[in-house]
Structure formats: structure tokens, C-alpha cells
C-alpha positions as CSV (number, residue, x, y, z in Angstrom):
1,I,0.0,0.0,0.0
2,V,1.4,3.4,-1.0
3,I,0.1,6.3,1.0
4,K,0.3,9.6,-0.9
5,P,0.7,12.8,1.1
6,Y,-2.4,15.0,1.2
7,I,-2.1,17.8,-1.3
8,G,-4.6,20.5,-0.9
9,K,-5.0,23.4,1.5
10,E,-1.7,24.3,3.1
11,M,-1.4,24.1,6.9
12,W,-1.8,27.5,8.7
13,K,1.0,28.5,11.1
14,P,0.3,31.4,13.5
15,S,2.4,34.5,13.2
16,Q,4.9,35.2,15.9
17,Y,4.5,39.0,15.2
18,I,0.7,39.5,14.7
19,F,-1.8,37.3,16.5
20,S,-5.1,37.4,18.3
21,G,-5.1,36.8,22.0
22,R,-7.6,35.0,24.3
23,D,-9.4,38.4,24.9
24,G,-10.0,38.7,21.1
25,F,-7.7,41.7,20.7
26,V,-5.1,41.7,18.0
27,N,-1.5,41.9,19.3
28,I,1.4,43.2,17.3
29,R,4.8,42.4,18.7
30,L,7.8,43.8,16.9
31,P,10.8,44.0,19.2
32,M,12.9,46.1,16.7
33,A,10.2,48.7,16.1
34,A,12.3,51.5,17.5
35,T,15.1,50.9,14.9
36,R,13.2,49.5,11.9
37,H,10.3,50.8,9.8
38,Y,7.3,48.4,10.1
39,K,4.1,48.8,8.1
40,V,1.1,46.5,8.4
41,L,-1.7,46.1,5.9
42,F,-4.9,44.3,6.8
43,F,-7.3,42.8,4.3
44,E,-10.7,41.0,4.3
45,E,-10.4,37.3,3.5
46,D,-11.2,38.0,-0.2
47,G,-8.3,40.4,-0.5
48,T,-10.3,43.7,-0.1
49,P,-8.2,46.2,1.8
50,L,-9.4,46.9,5.3
51,F,-6.9,49.3,6.9
52,E,-3.2,50.1,7.2
53,I,-0.8,50.9,10.0
54,A,1.7,53.0,8.1
55,R,4.3,53.0,10.9
56,V,4.5,50.8,14.0
57,K,6.7,52.8,16.4
58,E,6.3,50.7,19.6
59,P,7.4,47.1,20.2
60,G,4.0,46.2,21.5
61,L,0.7,47.3,20.1
62,T,-2.8,46.1,20.8
63,L,-5.7,46.6,18.4
64,D,-9.4,46.4,19.4
65,K,-11.2,43.7,17.5
66,A,-13.9,46.3,16.7
67,N,-11.4,47.6,14.1
68,F,-12.1,44.5,12.1
69,I,-15.9,45.0,11.8
70,H,-16.9,41.4,12.0
71,A,-15.6,38.0,13.2
72,G,-13.7,35.7,10.9
73,W,-10.4,35.3,9.0
74,F,-8.4,38.4,8.0
75,L,-5.2,38.6,5.9
76,F,-2.2,40.8,6.6
77,D,1.1,41.8,5.1
78,L,3.9,42.9,7.4
79,Y,6.6,45.0,5.8
80,E,10.0,45.7,7.4
81,D,12.0,48.6,5.9
82,G,9.9,48.3,2.7
83,V,10.4,44.6,2.2
84,L,7.6,42.0,2.8
85,K,8.6,40.2,6.0
86,E,5.4,38.1,6.4
87,R,2.1,37.4,4.7
88,N,-0.3,35.5,6.9
89,R,-3.8,35.6,8.4
90,I,-5.4,35.9,11.8
91,Y,-8.8,34.8,13.2
92,I,-11.0,37.2,15.1
93,A,-13.6,35.2,17.2
94,K,-17.1,36.3,18.0
95,D,-17.8,37.8,21.4
96,F,-17.9,35.2,24.2
């Protein structure tokens, strides 16, 4: 018997920089924010732009989930000094 690996949807791996916490807020953790230029773009799951943070100046930033309008998956692009550092997604849960 030959077992072929599953080829389909790729496995999602949470970001170490942008993630949702147990409280539902979105946390941005960028330890080098004081010395690097970070920009974050958020999108709806279909790719429609949602909002942008043009410059993250603090190593820790918390966004209220109300900024995301509804629960569900959201995409983001994280840029460091103008270069794409990470493209990933986060999940915003409904209120408890």
C-alpha cells in the first residue's frame, strides 16, 4: 500500500508577530520597532483592503477587535523597511 501525502490546503501557522489573544484583541509584537520601519496592511479574506498601519513605532501594540468590523479570518502583510517580511492571516472570534 502506498500512502500519498495530502495535497490541498496548506497548513496554517500562526504568526509570531501578529496574533489574536484570548481576549479577542489583535496583538502586534515587533521588538525592533524603534530601529526599523514596520508597516502592516490588513485585508478581508477575499483580499479587499481593510486598513493600514503606516508605521509601528512601539514594540507592542494592541488593536481592538472592533477595528475588524466582523468575526472571521483576516489577511495581513507585514513589511520591514519596505520589504515584505510576512504574509499571513489571523482569526477574530465572535464575542464570548
